[in-house]
C-alpha positions as CSV (number, residue, x, y, z in Angstrom):
1,X,-2.2,5.8,23.2
2,X,-0.7,4.6,19.9
3,X,2.2,7.4,20.4
4,X,3.5,5.9,23.4
5,X,2.2,2.3,22.9
6,X,0.4,2.2,26.1
7,X,-3.3,0.8,26.4
8,X,-6.0,1.9,28.9
9,X,-9.1,0.3,29.9
10,X,-12.0,0.9,32.1
11,X,-14.0,-1.4,34.2
12,X,-17.1,-1.8,36.2
13,X,-15.3,-1.6,39.5
14,X,-14.2,1.8,38.9
15,X,-10.8,0.6,38.1
16,X,-8.8,1.4,34.9
17,X,-5.9,-0.8,33.7
18,X,-2.6,0.7,32.3
19,X,-0.9,-1.5,30.3
20,X,2.7,-0.6,28.8
21,X,3.3,-2.6,25.4
22,X,6.9,-1.6,25.5
23,X,7.6,-3.8,28.6
24,X,8.8,-7.2,28.2
25,X,6.0,-8.6,30.4
26,X,3.1,-6.5,29.2
27,X,1.9,-6.3,32.8
28,X,-1.2,-4.1,33.1
29,X,-1.4,-2.2,36.4
30,X,-4.9,-1.5,38.2
31,X,-5.9,1.7,39.8
32,X,-9.3,2.6,41.6
33,X,-10.3,5.8,40.5
34,X,-13.9,6.1,40.3
35,X,-16.8,4.7,42.6
36,X,-18.9,2.9,39.6
37,X,-17.9,2.1,36.0
38,X,-15.3,4.1,34.2
39,X,-17.3,4.7,31.1
40,X,-14.8,6.4,28.9
41,X,-11.0,7.5,29.0
42,X,-9.4,10.1,26.6
43,X,-5.6,11.7,26.5
44,X,-4.5,15.2,25.7
45,X,-3.0,15.3,22.1
46,X,-0.4,17.8,23.3
47,X,0.6,15.8,26.6
48,X,-0.1,12.2,27.0
49,X,0.4,12.4,30.9
50,X,-2.8,14.4,31.0
51,X,-6.0,12.0,31.0
52,X,-9.8,12.7,31.4
53,X,-12.3,9.9,32.7
54,X,-16.0,9.8,32.9
55,X,-18.2,7.5,35.2
56,X,-21.5,6.1,35.8
57,X,-20.7,7.7,39.4
58,X,-21.9,11.0,37.6
59,X,-18.2,12.5,37.7
60,X,-15.8,13.6,35.2
61,X,-11.9,13.8,36.7
62,X,-8.7,15.1,35.1
63,X,-5.5,13.4,36.1
64,X,-1.7,13.7,35.8
65,X,-1.0,9.8,34.9
66,X,2.5,10.4,36.6
67,X,0.8,11.2,40.0
68,X,-2.2,8.7,39.6
69,X,-2.4,6.7,42.6
70,X,-5.9,6.5,43.6
71,X,-9.2,8.5,43.8
72,X,-8.0,11.5,45.7
73,X,-5.0,12.1,43.3
74,X,-7.2,13.5,40.5
75,X,-6.2,17.1,39.6
76,X,-10.2,18.3,39.3
77,X,-13.2,16.6,39.7
78,X,-16.7,17.8,37.8
79,X,-20.1,16.7,38.7
80,X,-23.4,15.9,36.5
81,X,-26.8,15.1,37.7
82,X,-26.6,11.4,36.3
83,X,-24.1,9.1,34.8
84,X,-21.6,10.2,32.5
85,X,-21.5,8.5,29.1
86,X,-18.6,10.0,27.2
87,X,-15.6,12.5,27.4
88,X,-13.1,13.9,25.2
89,X,-10.3,16.3,25.0
90,X,-10.4,18.6,22.0
91,X,-8.1,16.7,19.4
92,X,-5.8,19.8,17.9
93,X,-4.9,22.0,20.8
94,X,-6.2,20.2,23.7
95,X,-7.4,23.3,25.3
96,X,-10.9,22.3,26.1
97,X,-13.0,19.0,26.7
98,X,-16.6,17.9,26.6
99,X,-18.6,15.4,28.3
100,X,-22.2,13.8,27.7
101,X,-24.2,12.7,30.4
102,X,-27.7,11.3,31.0
103,X,-28.6,14.5,33.0
104,X,-29.1,15.8,29.5
105,X,-26.2,18.3,29.5
106,X,-22.9,18.6,27.8
107,X,-20.1,20.3,30.0
108,X,-17.5,22.3,28.4
109,X,-14.3,22.4,30.5
110,X,-11.3,24.5,30.1
111,X,-8.4,22.0,30.6
112,X,-5.7,25.0,31.5
113,X,-7.6,26.3,34.5
114,X,-9.5,23.2,35.0
115,X,-12.8,25.0,35.4
116,X,-16.4,24.3,33.7
117,X,-16.9,26.8,31.1
118,X,-20.5,26.3,30.2
119,X,-23.3,23.4,30.2
120,X,-25.3,23.2,27.3
121,X,-28.8,21.4,27.2
122,X,-29.3,18.4,25.1
123,X,-31.8,15.6,25.1
124,X,-29.3,12.6,25.8
125,X,-32.2,10.1,26.6
126,X,-31.4,7.3,24.3
127,X,-33.4,4.6,26.0
128,X,-32.1,0.8,26.5
129,X,-32.0,-0.1,22.7
130,X,-29.6,2.7,21.4
131,X,-25.9,3.4,22.4
132,X,-25.8,6.5,24.6
133,X,-24.9,9.8,22.9
134,X,-20.9,11.0,22.4
135,X,-20.7,14.7,21.7
136,X,-17.4,14.7,19.5
137,X,-15.4,17.5,18.3
138,X,-14.5,17.9,14.8
139,X,-10.3,17.0,14.3
140,X,-10.4,20.4,12.2
141,X,-12.5,22.6,14.0
142,X,-12.6,22.7,17.8
143,X,-15.3,25.3,17.8
144,X,-18.0,22.7,17.0
145,X,-19.3,19.3,18.3
146,X,-21.5,16.9,16.6
147,X,-24.0,14.6,18.5
148,X,-26.9,12.5,17.9
149,X,-30.3,13.8,18.1
150,X,-33.7,12.4,19.6
151,X,-35.7,14.8,17.7
152,X,-38.5,13.3,15.7
153,X,-37.0,15.1,12.3
154,X,-34.1,13.0,12.0
155,X,-30.7,14.8,12.2
156,X,-27.4,15.1,13.7
157,X,-27.1,18.3,15.9
158,X,-23.8,20.4,15.1
159,X,-23.2,22.7,18.2
160,X,-21.1,25.7,18.7
161,X,-19.0,25.2,21.9
162,X,-19.0,28.9,22.6
163,X,-22.8,30.2,21.9
164,X,-24.2,26.6,22.4
165,X,-26.3,27.2,19.3
166,X,-27.4,24.3,17.6
167,X,-27.5,23.7,13.6
168,X,-29.1,20.5,12.0
169,X,-27.0,18.1,9.7
170,X,-29.9,16.4,7.9
171,X,-30.6,14.8,4.5
172,X,-33.9,13.2,3.3
173,X,-31.7,9.8,3.0
174,X,-31.0,10.2,6.8
175,X,-33.9,8.3,8.4
176,X,-32.1,6.8,11.7
177,X,-30.9,8.3,15.1
178,X,-27.1,7.8,14.8
179,X,-26.0,7.5,18.5
180,X,-22.0,6.7,17.5
181,X,-20.7,9.4,15.0
182,X,-17.1,9.6,14.1
183,X,-14.9,12.0,11.8
184,X,-12.5,11.1,9.4
185,X,-9.1,12.3,10.8
186,X,-8.0,14.4,8.2
187,X,-11.0,15.3,6.1
188,X,-14.4,16.7,6.6
189,X,-16.2,13.3,6.5
190,X,-18.6,12.1,9.2
191,X,-19.6,8.6,9.7
192,X,-22.7,7.9,11.8
193,X,-24.1,4.4,12.9
194,X,-26.3,2.7,15.4
195,X,-27.1,-0.5,16.7
196,X,-29.7,-1.5,13.9
197,X,-26.8,-1.6,11.5
198,X,-27.2,1.4,9.7
199,X,-24.6,3.6,8.8
200,X,-24.5,7.1,7.4
201,X,-21.7,8.8,5.5
202,X,-21.5,12.7,5.3
203,X,-18.8,14.6,3.3
204,X,-18.3,18.1,2.1
205,X,-19.0,18.9,-1.5
């Protein structure tokens, strides 16, 4: 959390670390919040006390950091059929969140009511050689997600959050699966890469 200078980390033990860089000794505090590896942590852009986590234990959990004492102190918990590979809270309003899982779904969560809105089917079986997929929101438009695709016709999926409709972001130059994609924070520019060392850059003309 660059705003409050607090560093968070997830571990294979199900623990997270919270390290306040404003404190003199920078001592990290550890809390066990999942049964297995914590794969992802994200904070709300409008309230940095609100945190979402995802784990190989197949759950996504919402937390109030001020009240975090252990596993039972979560605000809400959502279950996937297999391990969770990524979670993100929408970067503009923090109104919704998305989780990506090996169960071939993307779950959309309403952060205010703390309920699951919908589950969108998506092939997330990246195998052992590719980094797991990460569905991410556009920083300028919370109605759409981008996520890599396993289809033989190489493209990136652009998914409407409300309808689940999928469009394809493709090019004759795009020849690899990019399992990790990242938006520019202020412009419609998208970078995608994978473990082979290939990086693709997309921008609006």
